[in-house]
C-alpha angles and dihedrals in degrees: 000000000000125000122193134165094228131052107270097218141026085242087067094058107116115249091242092061115086115227113229142137091301094056094096089060094066106029132061127230099224100134090115091055092048093051094042100047103023097211108198093225135024118185121195143160138172101107097076094234129102119226143154123208142151128236105187105310094336118104111212114202129186113175108170133176093192129199120324089245089062090067096223093301095136094087099247111185116201089202090064095059110126118204116206 
């Protein structure tokens, strides 16, 4: 399992976030690590949107509550809580 603060790939940028020249400042470029090591799970945050996607055999999960001022609009799913 890998846990990072930022999304590890441009593929993990939520569809509501526009990609532009600032994109590299809030997303990692870890696709080579994902395809080389095939971690089963990669958890990330930072973008204030929840999402689940697959890159190869790696499941990328972002399940964010967000700031109180966001009123729960991040898409948090209580069924995606992972206890370690």
